[in-house]
C-alpha positions as a printed Julia matrix, in Angstrom:
99×3 Matrix{Float64}:
 -6.51   40.74  -17.84
 -5.74   37.08  -18.75
 -2.41   37.32  -16.93
 -4.08   38.57  -13.75
 -6.5    35.62  -13.8
 -3.61   33.22  -14.28
 -1.79   34.68  -11.3
 -4.99   34.64   -9.25
 -5.42   30.86   -9.59
 -1.75   30.05   -8.99
 -2.08   29.76   -5.18
 -5.0    27.34   -5.57
 -3.06   25.17   -8.0
 -0.02   25.09   -5.7
 -2.22   24.24   -2.72
 -3.82   21.33   -4.58
 -0.42   20.04   -5.67
  0.78   20.13   -2.06
 -2.24   18.13   -0.94
 -1.74   15.35   -3.48
 -1.79   11.96   -1.8
  0.75    9.19   -1.8
  0.46    6.31   -4.28
 -1.92    3.6    -3.12
  0.74    0.9    -3.47
  2.66    0.87   -0.14
  5.25   -1.48   -1.64
  6.44    1.15   -4.12
  9.11    3.33   -2.5
  8.91    7.0    -3.46
 12.57    7.74   -2.93
 15.74    5.69   -2.52
 15.93    4.49    1.08
 12.17    4.73    1.54
 10.64    2.32    4.02
  8.47   -0.63    2.97
  6.98   -1.97    6.23
  5.1    -4.79    4.51
  8.41   -6.51    3.77
  9.17   -6.96    7.49
  5.86   -8.11    8.96
  7.3   -11.61    9.55
  9.28  -10.22   12.52
  6.14   -9.33   14.49
  6.06  -11.41   17.68
  9.82  -12.04   17.68
 12.13  -10.59   20.35
 13.37   -7.07   19.65
 17.03   -8.07   19.72
 19.69   -6.03   17.93
 19.93   -8.74   15.27
 16.15   -8.75   14.66
 16.0    -4.93   14.56
 18.84   -4.9    12.01
 16.99   -7.51    9.96
 13.79   -5.42   10.05
 15.65   -2.31    8.87
 17.34   -4.25    6.08
 14.1    -5.92    4.97
 12.22   -2.61    4.79
 15.0    -0.82    2.92
 14.78    2.06    5.41
 17.85    4.16    6.13
 17.03    4.47    9.83
 15.13    2.64   12.54
 13.29    3.93   15.59
 12.71    1.33   18.32
  9.94    2.25   20.76
  9.19    0.6    24.08
  5.98    1.04   26.09
  5.85    4.56   27.52
  8.53    5.98   25.18
  7.88    9.44   23.81
  7.58    9.66   20.04
  7.81   12.68   17.79
  5.06   13.07   15.2
  7.33   13.94   12.28
  7.05   11.64    9.27
 10.2    10.39    7.57
  9.79    8.17    4.52
 13.24    6.65    5.13
 12.54    5.48    8.73
 10.99    2.28   10.05
  9.32    2.29   13.46
  9.45   -0.86   15.56
  7.06   -0.84   18.52
  7.76   -3.33   21.29
  5.34   -4.77   23.82
  5.98   -4.97   27.58
  7.8    -8.3    27.14
 10.25   -6.91   24.56
  8.64   -8.58   21.56
  8.04   -6.72   18.31
  4.38   -5.65   18.32
  4.13   -3.35   15.29
  6.29   -2.36   12.31
  5.42    0.8    10.4
  7.07    3.49    8.34
  7.51    7.06    9.39
């Protein structure tokens, strides 16, 4: 009987482990190449030139960058190694976030 009870609670334990949240410190990367958006907030308001986008990617430590202009479609998948740079209608950097 004890073994059956152990097996019965296994799905619940796995479900709780899958729902565990991220650390509360956004500056602590979880994996190599993880994005740290806080490190690049100084670029907000600057033109979204290739040089500035490269600097944002380098500052965040992200492996990839997704530049989004007004009206661009965006997938909802989350990637810890990607930085998102949202531009305003004038081509200035409006928001920098990870994902």
